[in-house]
Structures are given as C-alpha cells and as structure tokens.
NUVO-513238 format. One record per residue (C-alpha): x, y, z; residue number from 1. Coordinates in steps of 0.25 Angstrom, whole numbers, plus 2048, in hexadecimal, padded with zeros to 3 digits. Layout:
BEGIN
rec x->X, y->Y, z->Z, num->NUM
...
end
This chain:
BEGIN
rec x->FC2, y->72C, z->3CB, num->1
rec x->FB8, y->724, z->3C4, num->2
rec x->FB3, y->727, z->3B6, num->3
rec x->FA4, y->72A, z->3BC, num->4
rec x->FAA, y->734, z->3C6, num->5
rec x->FB3, y->73A, z->3BB, num->6
rec x->FA7, y->73C, z->3B2, num->7
rec x->F9F, y->742, z->3BE, num->8
rec x->FAB, y->74C, z->3C1, num->9
rec x->FAC, y->750, z->3B2, num->10
rec x->F9D, y->752, z->3B1, num->11
rec x->F9B, y->75A, z->3BD, num->12
rec x->FA7, y->763, z->3B9, num->13
rec x->FA1, y->765, z->3AC, num->14
rec x->F93, y->769, z->3B2, num->15
rec x->F99, y->771, z->3BD, num->16
rec x->F98, y->77F, z->3B6, num->17
rec x->F89, y->77C, z->3B6, num->18
rec x->F88, y->77B, z->3C5, num->19
rec x->F86, y->78A, z->3C8, num->20
rec x->F7A, y->78A, z->3BE, num->21
rec x->F74, y->77E, z->3C5, num->22
rec x->F76, y->783, z->3D3, num->23
rec x->F6F, y->791, z->3CE, num->24
rec x->F63, y->789, z->3C9, num->25
rec x->F62, y->782, z->3D7, num->26
rec x->F63, y->78F, z->3DE, num->27
rec x->F57, y->794, z->3D6, num->28
rec x->F50, y->787, z->3DA, num->29
rec x->F53, y->78A, z->3E9, num->30
rec x->F5C, y->77E, z->3EA, num->31
rec x->F69, y->785, z->3EC, num->32
rec x->F6D, y->791, z->3F5, num->33
rec x->F6E, y->79D, z->3EC, num->34
rec x->F78, y->7A4, z->3F6, num->35
rec x->F81, y->797, z->3F8, num->36
rec x->F7F, y->790, z->3EB, num->37
rec x->F8E, y->792, z->3E7, num->38
rec x->F92, y->789, z->3F2, num->39
rec x->F8C, y->77E, z->3E9, num->40
rec x->F98, y->782, z->3E0, num->41
rec x->FA2, y->781, z->3EA, num->42
rec x->FA2, y->790, z->3EC, num->43
rec x->FA0, y->796, z->3FA, num->44
rec x->FA1, y->7A3, z->402, num->45
rec x->FA5, y->79C, z->40F, num->46
rec x->FB4, y->79C, z->412, num->47
rec x->FBA, y->78F, z->416, num->48
rec x->FBF, y->790, z->424, num->49
rec x->FCD, y->78D, z->428, num->50
rec x->FD0, y->77F, z->42D, num->51
rec x->FCA, y->771, z->429, num->52
rec x->FBC, y->770, z->423, num->53
rec x->FB3, y->763, z->424, num->54
rec x->FA8, y->762, z->41A, num->55
rec x->F9B, y->75B, z->41C, num->56
rec x->F91, y->759, z->411, num->57
rec x->F83, y->755, z->410, num->58
rec x->F79, y->757, z->404, num->59
rec x->F6C, y->75B, z->40A, num->60
rec x->F64, y->75D, z->417, num->61
rec x->F65, y->74F, z->41D, num->62
rec x->F74, y->74D, z->41A, num->63
rec x->F78, y->75B, z->41F, num->64
rec x->F6F, y->759, z->42C, num->65
rec x->F76, y->74C, z->42F, num->66
rec x->F83, y->753, z->42E, num->67
rec x->F80, y->75D, z->439, num->68
rec x->F85, y->753, z->444, num->69
rec x->F92, y->751, z->43D, num->70
rec x->F94, y->760, z->43B, num->71
rec x->F91, y->762, z->44A, num->72
rec x->F9B, y->757, z->44E, num->73
rec x->FA6, y->75E, z->445, num->74
rec x->FA3, y->76C, z->44B, num->75
rec x->FA4, y->766, z->459, num->76
rec x->FB0, y->75C, z->457, num->77
rec x->FB8, y->763, z->44D, num->78
rec x->FB6, y->772, z->44F, num->79
rec x->FC3, y->774, z->447, num->80
rec x->FBC, y->770, z->43A, num->81
rec x->FB3, y->778, z->432, num->82
rec x->FA7, y->770, z->42D, num->83
rec x->FA1, y->773, z->41F, num->84
rec x->F94, y->76D, z->41C, num->85
rec x->F8E, y->76C, z->40E, num->86
rec x->F81, y->768, z->409, num->87
rec x->F79, y->769, z->3FC, num->88
rec x->F6B, y->76E, z->3FF, num->89
rec x->F65, y->77B, z->403, num->90
rec x->F5D, y->775, z->40F, num->91
rec x->F69, y->76E, z->414, num->92
rec x->F70, y->77C, z->414, num->93
rec x->F65, y->782, z->41B, num->94
rec x->F65, y->778, z->426, num->95
rec x->F74, y->778, z->428, num->96
rec x->F74, y->787, z->429, num->97
rec x->F6C, y->785, z->436, num->98
rec x->F72, y->779, z->43B, num->99
rec x->F81, y->779, z->439, num->100
rec x->F8A, y->77E, z->444, num->101
rec x->F91, y->78B, z->444, num->102
rec x->F9E, y->78B, z->43B, num->103
rec x->F99, y->77F, z->432, num->104
rec x->F99, y->783, z->424, num->105
rec x->F8E, y->77F, z->41A, num->106
rec x->F90, y->77F, z->40B, num->107
rec x->F87, y->77A, z->400, num->108
rec x->F8E, y->76D, z->3FA, num->109
rec x->F95, y->76F, z->3EC, num->110
rec x->F8F, y->769, z->3E0, num->111
rec x->F97, y->75D, z->3DB, num->112
rec x->F9F, y->764, z->3D0, num->113
rec x->FAF, y->763, z->3D0, num->114
rec x->FB1, y->772, z->3D0, num->115
rec x->FA7, y->775, z->3DB, num->116
rec x->FAC, y->76A, z->3E4, num->117
rec x->FBA, y->76E, z->3E2, num->118
rec x->FB6, y->77D, z->3E6, num->119
rec x->FAF, y->778, z->3F2, num->120
rec x->FBA, y->76F, z->3F7, num->121
rec x->FC5, y->77A, z->3F4, num->122
rec x->FBD, y->784, z->3FD, num->123
rec x->FBA, y->77B, z->409, num->124
rec x->FC6, y->771, z->409, num->125
rec x->FBF, y->767, z->412, num->126
rec x->FC7, y->75E, z->41B, num->127
rec x->FBB, y->753, z->41B, num->128
rec x->FAF, y->751, z->413, num->129
rec x->FA3, y->74A, z->419, num->130
rec x->F97, y->746, z->410, num->131
rec x->F8A, y->742, z->416, num->132
rec x->F81, y->739, z->40E, num->133
rec x->F86, y->740, z->402, num->134
rec x->F85, y->73D, z->3F4, num->135
rec x->F92, y->739, z->3EE, num->136
rec x->F96, y->746, z->3E6, num->137
rec x->FA3, y->742, z->3DE, num->138
rec x->FA9, y->74F, z->3DC, num->139
rec x->FA8, y->753, z->3EA, num->140
rec x->FAD, y->746, z->3F0, num->141
rec x->FB8, y->743, z->3E6, num->142
rec x->FBE, y->751, z->3E6, num->143
rec x->FBE, y->751, z->3F6, num->144
rec x->FC5, y->744, z->3F5, num->145
rec x->FCF, y->749, z->3EB, num->146
rec x->FD2, y->754, z->3F5, num->147
rec x->FD4, y->74A, z->400, num->148
rec x->FC8, y->74F, z->408, num->149
rec x->FC4, y->744, z->412, num->150
rec x->FB5, y->740, z->40F, num->151
rec x->FAB, y->739, z->417, num->152
rec x->F9D, y->734, z->412, num->153
rec x->F94, y->732, z->41E, num->154
rec x->F86, y->72E, z->421, num->155
rec x->F86, y->72A, z->412, num->156
rec x->F79, y->725, z->40D, num->157
rec x->F7A, y->71E, z->3FF, num->158
rec x->F6D, y->71B, z->3F9, num->159
rec x->F69, y->710, z->3F0, num->160
rec x->F68, y->71A, z->3E5, num->161
rec x->F76, y->720, z->3E8, num->162
rec x->F7C, y->712, z->3E8, num->163
rec x->F76, y->70E, z->3DB, num->164
rec x->F7A, y->71B, z->3D4, num->165
rec x->F89, y->719, z->3D9, num->166
rec x->F88, y->70A, z->3D5, num->167
rec x->F8A, y->70E, z->3C7, num->168
rec x->F97, y->715, z->3CA, num->169
rec x->F9D, y->70C, z->3D4, num->170
rec x->FAC, y->710, z->3D3, num->171
rec x->FA7, y->71F, z->3D4, num->172
rec x->F9F, y->71C, z->3E0, num->173
rec x->FAB, y->715, z->3E7, num->174
rec x->FB4, y->721, z->3E3, num->175
rec x->FAB, y->72B, z->3EA, num->176
rec x->FA9, y->722, z->3F7, num->177
rec x->FB8, y->71F, z->3F8, num->178
rec x->FBA, y->72F, z->3F8, num->179
rec x->FB4, y->72F, z->406, num->180
rec x->FBD, y->72C, z->412, num->181
rec x->FB1, y->728, z->41B, num->182
rec x->FA3, y->722, z->417, num->183
rec x->F98, y->721, z->421, num->184
rec x->F8B, y->71C, z->41B, num->185
rec x->F7F, y->71F, z->423, num->186
rec x->F79, y->710, z->423, num->187
rec x->F7D, y->702, z->41E, num->188
rec x->F75, y->704, z->411, num->189
rec x->F7D, y->710, z->40D, num->190
rec x->F8A, y->709, z->412, num->191
rec x->F88, y->6FD, z->409, num->192
rec x->F85, y->706, z->3FD, num->193
rec x->F92, y->70E, z->400, num->194
rec x->F9A, y->701, z->400, num->195
rec x->F93, y->6FC, z->3F4, num->196
rec x->F98, y->709, z->3ED, num->197
rec x->FA6, y->706, z->3F1, num->198
rec x->FA7, y->70F, z->3FD, num->199
rec x->FAB, y->70B, z->40B, num->200
rec x->FA3, y->70D, z->418, num->201
rec x->FA9, y->712, z->425, num->202
rec x->F9D, y->711, z->42D, num->203
rec x->F8E, y->715, z->42E, num->204
rec x->F8A, y->723, z->432, num->205
rec x->F7C, y->729, z->430, num->206
rec x->F7D, y->738, z->434, num->207
rec x->F6E, y->73A, z->433, num->208
rec x->F6D, y->731, z->440, num->209
rec x->F77, y->73A, z->447, num->210
rec x->F76, y->747, z->44E, num->211
rec x->F6C, y->74D, z->458, num->212
rec x->F5F, y->753, z->458, num->213
rec x->F5B, y->75D, z->44E, num->214
rec x->F5C, y->76C, z->453, num->215
rec x->F51, y->776, z->455, num->216
rec x->F4E, y->784, z->458, num->217
rec x->F4A, y->785, z->467, num->218
rec x->F42, y->792, z->465, num->219
rec x->F3A, y->78C, z->45A, num->220
rec x->F37, y->780, z->463, num->221
rec x->F32, y->788, z->46E, num->222
rec x->F29, y->791, z->464, num->223
rec x->F23, y->784, z->45D, num->224
rec x->F21, y->77D, z->46A, num->225
rec x->F1A, y->788, z->470, num->226
rec x->F11, y->78A, z->463, num->227
rec x->F0E, y->77B, z->463, num->228
rec x->F0A, y->77A, z->472, num->229
rec x->F06, y->76D, z->478, num->230
rec x->F02, y->766, z->46B, num->231
rec x->F0A, y->75A, z->468, num->232
rec x->F13, y->75B, z->45C, num->233
rec x->F15, y->751, z->451, num->234
rec x->F20, y->755, z->447, num->235
rec x->F20, y->74F, z->439, num->236
rec x->F2F, y->750, z->436, num->237
rec x->F36, y->750, z->428, num->238
rec x->F29, y->74E, z->420, num->239
rec x->F27, y->74C, z->411, num->240
rec x->F1C, y->74F, z->407, num->241
rec x->F0F, y->749, z->40B, num->242
rec x->F14, y->745, z->419, num->243
rec x->F0F, y->752, z->420, num->244
rec x->F01, y->751, z->41C, num->245
rec x->F00, y->742, z->41F, num->246
rec x->F06, y->745, z->42D, num->247
rec x->EFC, y->750, z->42F, num->248
rec x->EF0, y->748, z->42B, num->249
rec x->EF5, y->73C, z->433, num->250
rec x->EF7, y->744, z->440, num->251
rec x->EE9, y->74B, z->43E, num->252
rec x->EE3, y->73E, z->444, num->253
rec x->EEA, y->741, z->451, num->254
rec x->EE0, y->745, z->45C, num->255
rec x->EEA, y->74D, z->464, num->256
rec x->EED, y->75B, z->45E, num->257
rec x->EFC, y->75D, z->45B, num->258
rec x->F06, y->765, z->453, num->259
rec x->F0B, y->75F, z->447, num->260
rec x->F18, y->764, z->441, num->261
rec x->F1B, y->761, z->433, num->262
rec x->F2A, y->762, z->42F, num->263
rec x->F2C, y->760, z->420, num->264
rec x->F39, y->75A, z->41C, num->265
rec x->F3A, y->765, z->411, num->266
rec x->F35, y->772, z->417, num->267
rec x->F32, y->778, z->40A, num->268
rec x->F26, y->76F, z->409, num->269
rec x->F1F, y->778, z->413, num->270
rec x->F16, y->77F, z->40A, num->271
rec x->F12, y->771, z->403, num->272
rec x->F0F, y->76B, z->411, num->273
rec x->F07, y->778, z->414, num->274
rec x->EFF, y->776, z->407, num->275
rec x->EFC, y->768, z->40B, num->276
rec x->EF7, y->76B, z->419, num->277
rec x->EEF, y->777, z->414, num->278
rec x->EE8, y->76E, z->40A, num->279
rec x->EE4, y->764, z->415, num->280
rec x->EDF, y->76F, z->41E, num->281
rec x->EEA, y->76F, z->429, num->282
rec x->EEE, y->77B, z->430, num->283
rec x->EFD, y->77C, z->432, num->284
rec x->F08, y->786, z->435, num->285
rec x->F14, y->787, z->42B, num->286
rec x->F22, y->789, z->432, num->287
rec x->F29, y->78F, z->426, num->288
rec x->F1F, y->79A, z->426, num->289
rec x->F22, y->79D, z->435, num->290
rec x->F15, y->797, z->43A, num->291
rec x->F14, y->790, z->448, num->292
rec x->F0A, y->786, z->44C, num->293
rec x->EFF, y->78C, z->455, num->294
rec x->EF3, y->787, z->45C, num->295
rec x->EEC, y->787, z->44F, num->296
rec x->EF6, y->77E, z->447, num->297
rec x->EFA, y->770, z->44B, num->298
rec x->F02, y->76E, z->43E, num->299
rec x->F10, y->775, z->43B, num->300
rec x->F18, y->773, z->42E, num->301
rec x->F26, y->775, z->432, num->302
rec x->F2C, y->778, z->424, num->303
rec x->F39, y->77E, z->428, num->304
rec x->F47, y->779, z->427, num->305
rec x->F50, y->773, z->432, num->306
rec x->F46, y->774, z->43E, num->307
rec x->F42, y->765, z->43F, num->308
rec x->F49, y->764, z->44D, num->309
rec x->F40, y->76F, z->452, num->310
rec x->F33, y->768, z->44E, num->311
rec x->F38, y->75A, z->452, num->312
rec x->F3A, y->760, z->460, num->313
rec x->F2C, y->765, z->461, num->314
rec x->F27, y->757, z->45D, num->315
rec x->F20, y->74D, z->466, num->316
rec x->F1F, y->743, z->45A, num->317
rec x->F27, y->743, z->44D, num->318
rec x->F22, y->73E, z->440, num->319
rec x->F2E, y->73B, z->436, num->320
rec x->F2B, y->740, z->428, num->321
rec x->F31, y->73A, z->41B, num->322
rec x->F2C, y->72C, z->420, num->323
rec x->F1E, y->72B, z->419, num->324
rec x->F22, y->72D, z->40A, num->325
rec x->F1E, y->71F, z->406, num->326
rec x->F11, y->720, z->40D, num->327
rec x->F0D, y->72D, z->406, num->328
rec x->F11, y->727, z->3F8, num->329
rec x->F1E, y->72E, z->3F7, num->330
rec x->F2C, y->729, z->3F6, num->331
rec x->F31, y->726, z->404, num->332
rec x->F39, y->731, z->40A, num->333
rec x->F41, y->728, z->413, num->334
rec x->F3D, y->72F, z->420, num->335
rec x->F45, y->739, z->428, num->336
rec x->F4E, y->739, z->434, num->337
rec x->F47, y->733, z->440, num->338
rec x->F52, y->736, z->449, num->339
rec x->F4F, y->745, z->448, num->340
rec x->F43, y->743, z->452, num->341
rec x->F49, y->738, z->459, num->342
rec x->F55, y->740, z->45D, num->343
rec x->F4B, y->74A, z->464, num->344
rec x->F44, y->73F, z->46B, num->345
rec x->F37, y->740, z->463, num->346
rec x->F2E, y->734, z->460, num->347
rec x->F2C, y->733, z->451, num->348
rec x->F24, y->72C, z->446, num->349
rec x->F28, y->728, z->438, num->350
rec x->F22, y->723, z->42C, num->351
rec x->F27, y->716, z->424, num->352
rec x->F31, y->71C, z->41B, num->353
rec x->F3E, y->71D, z->422, num->354
rec x->F48, y->717, z->418, num->355
rec x->F52, y->722, z->41B, num->356
rec x->F52, y->71F, z->42A, num->357
rec x->F4F, y->710, z->42B, num->358
rec x->F59, y->70D, z->435, num->359
rec x->F56, y->719, z->43E, num->360
rec x->F47, y->717, z->43D, num->361
rec x->F49, y->708, z->441, num->362
rec x->F51, y->70D, z->44D, num->363
rec x->F48, y->717, z->452, num->364
rec x->F3B, y->70E, z->450, num->365
rec x->F43, y->703, z->457, num->366
rec x->F46, y->70C, z->463, num->367
rec x->F37, y->711, z->464, num->368
rec x->F3A, y->71F, z->460, num->369
rec x->F34, y->71F, z->452, num->370
rec x->F26, y->71A, z->44D, num->371
rec x->F24, y->716, z->43E, num->372
rec x->F16, y->717, z->438, num->373
rec x->F11, y->713, z->42A, num->374
rec x->F0A, y->720, z->426, num->375
rec x->F06, y->72E, z->42B, num->376
rec x->EF9, y->728, z->42E, num->377
rec x->EFF, y->720, z->439, num->378
rec x->F06, y->72C, z->440, num->379
rec x->EFA, y->72E, z->44A, num->380
rec x->EFB, y->720, z->450, num->381
rec x->F0A, y->723, z->454, num->382
rec x->F09, y->732, z->456, num->383
rec x->EFD, y->733, z->45F, num->384
rec x->F02, y->729, z->46A, num->385
rec x->F0F, y->731, z->46B, num->386
rec x->F08, y->73E, z->46C, num->387
rec x->EFF, y->738, z->477, num->388
rec x->F0A, y->732, z->47F, num->389
rec x->F16, y->73C, z->480, num->390
rec x->F1E, y->733, z->489, num->391
rec x->F1D, y->728, z->47F, num->392
rec x->F21, y->732, z->474, num->393
rec x->F2D, y->737, z->47C, num->394
rec x->F32, y->729, z->47F, num->395
rec x->F31, y->726, z->470, num->396
rec x->F39, y->732, z->46D, num->397
rec x->F43, y->72E, z->477, num->398
rec x->F45, y->721, z->471, num->399
rec x->F47, y->728, z->463, num->400
rec x->F51, y->731, z->46A, num->401
rec x->F59, y->725, z->46F, num->402
rec x->F59, y->71E, z->462, num->403
rec x->F5D, y->72A, z->45A, num->404
rec x->F69, y->72B, z->463, num->405
rec x->F6D, y->71D, z->461, num->406
rec x->F6D, y->71E, z->452, num->407
rec x->F74, y->72C, z->451, num->408
rec x->F83, y->728, z->455, num->409
rec x->F89, y->729, z->447, num->410
rec x->F8F, y->737, z->448, num->411
rec x->F9A, y->731, z->451, num->412
rec x->F9D, y->727, z->447, num->413
rec x->F9E, y->731, z->43C, num->414
rec x->FA7, y->73A, z->444, num->415
rec x->FB0, y->72E, z->447, num->416
rec x->FB1, y->72B, z->438, num->417
rec x->FB4, y->73A, z->434, num->418
rec x->FBE, y->73C, z->43E, num->419
rec x->FCA, y->736, z->437, num->420
rec x->FC6, y->73F, z->42B, num->421
rec x->FC7, y->74C, z->432, num->422
rec x->FD2, y->756, z->432, num->423
rec x->FDB, y->756, z->43F, num->424
rec x->FD6, y->760, z->44A, num->425
rec x->FDC, y->76E, z->448, num->426
rec x->FE4, y->771, z->455, num->427
end
C-alpha cells in the first residue's frame, strides 16, 4: 500500500470514533434517516439471506436510478442471487423504496472508515461489488480487494477535477484502479483519464443511456388527464432555480390556452417556486398540497418525488430543464437526460447547456427528435408549431424514440463484462 493510502487509513481510523456524533448532527439537519442512520456505521437490522449476495453501489439519485436496469437484469437472469443496493442520500433511498423489485435489499452506504467498512463486509459477505460512477473510497475498495471480492467500476465518470486531485498521488490512484477486475468508463474522455491515472479500460458503458421508459401510476394518469381535459400539455422537466418563472413568462406569449406542468429537479423547491409565481400574479396548483389542475388553473407545480414518468406521459411537448443556466447568469447545470422524454416518444426542446449530455443531445438533434434553443424566450417559436400540428409532433417524438433505442444498448455489454465475475449458478 502506498504512503498516502496508509496515511488515509490511519487518519480515518483515528477519526472513526467521531462518526456517530457527525451522523447525529446530520440527522438533526435532515440529511440522514434517524431510524436507519446506524447503517452508515455498518450496523443493520436486516438479516443476510442464505446464498450469494451481489452488491451494487451508487452514491445519489442519478447513479442509483441508472442501476435499476442492472438490478432488473440480475433479478431476471440470476434469481439464485440476492441483490443488495447501497446509496448515500435520503432522496435516493426514497426513490429506491418505490422502484426496487421485491426481494432486493437497500442499505445506506457505510462511511469510509476501516472498522465501519469491516462491519459492513463482515455482515453482507458479497460475492461481487459493482460501483457506478463512484467516488474512489480507499477503505471500502481496498478492504474488499483484500477479501478477494471481485469488483467492477462501471459507467465511470472521471471529471477533470477528480483527475487533477488524484494526479497528486499517482501511485495511490493506480493502486485503487488496479483493485477493480473490470473498468467500464461511460465515455472516451473518462476512459482517457482512467488510463492516465494508471487504470485499464475494458470497454465503454454509460448506464444512463440504458433502460426503458420511466414508470408511472396509471390511476394518477387517468385522474390528471381528466382534470386537464383537452388542453395541450407542455411539461418543463427537471427545472432549476430561475428556469420555472422564465419558462412561464415565455409561454405566456402563446395564443393557445395550455396546461403547463413544472417539474422541479429538486421537489423541495416547491414553496420557493410558489412564492415566485404568486409574486408575479400567476394562479397555480401545487401537487405537494394535494391540489389538481382545474378549469381555473393552467399552471401546475409538480413538486413531488419520483413522478416524472407520469408527467412526461401527459406531455404534448417537453422542455428540458437544467439547460438554461448560463443564459440566466448562473453556473451551467449541464442539462438533464433527454432520453427520458425520447423513450416515451415525446418531442422535446432544450436550452444550450448540455455539457453532461453532449453526445446524446447531438444524436437526438441529428435524428430530428430534439430541438435546441438559445434562451427561454425562444421557446414559443418551437413549441407553438408543435402544438398546432399534432402529426408533426408525433413524428418528431417517434424519431426521438428510435434514436433513443439506438444509443441505449450498453446494458448487454455490461452484462457480458460482469458474467465472468459472477458466482456459479446454484443447482
């Protein structure tokens, strides 16, 4: 083990007695589950099932959602295995509670302290660990490797900042990456950075490009569809601060009456959005308060968690949020996944900030399934013609659907790469 990694292990061991206090403070701040916080210390009330356990880890919402197709593949292809999913945030835990198949276990990820990691691995004894996009936590990775647990780093995204940080400790970075039996970065840029850090690359897989359409509640769809009636629906999906009010003002210029549904990326911003809309004199309904759109309200703030699939299905046109940050004078957010509306055959419009989805955006634009505008003020020029010509909107959505299918084939490549690392099938 390198000197920096030894120093890290000694430091985290020395600080480990403080972990319960730090976690208690996070509970008071609403950042940890008060009932399950001990899971962060490697302590659980969940018994380990008999047989082999496969462990999948993602840090927060994006990573854990991208894991769901992998979980489903394990459940269908290897029902003899128990699947354990760990994540680090409350929001990811809430989503997984709704979305994980029966029999799949969720736990909060252990903090990266030697004793905690040992307790976690002692209890679960996984036969394989799959890390998605993950930060490189030394104690967790090296302890698993010492126990001869096969490890895979998949859909790995190595940012410039991460690469620069590890460049100060090149031997340590190489040691961590060499602990993985399989490394599958999500793009060429990350692959180059992995190799520059001393790791090998076994192929490319971006799990955020895999999987099917987002799920929805059919009863809620029927209820909302009836409430909206024959008004066309525009959904502003995964919006950030400032984008909601800018979109509302822009679409005010449309002559046709419509129902505009705002789906903030962070639902806890609902009251903040309500305050801004009230200040500007808009009438609206707030979903978190149980309200429904009606004949008097054409503006619906969908500030609830895990329902984007419902609202996308209601949409005639989708406006992708997180893409107008630079125009609004903020740091660019990098955009959000344009495959979500595309998989449902919905025509979509996005702003200029798509740094997190450049290749996908280019594919969808090239296929004619996604339009790019410079500012929210440009939205009416694209949205109005689509609402006026439903046949053209459906054709654009179908082009988007076909393009999404073309770029989403990475799950099979991942399964082929993981197969040699799996325990034998129990007879």
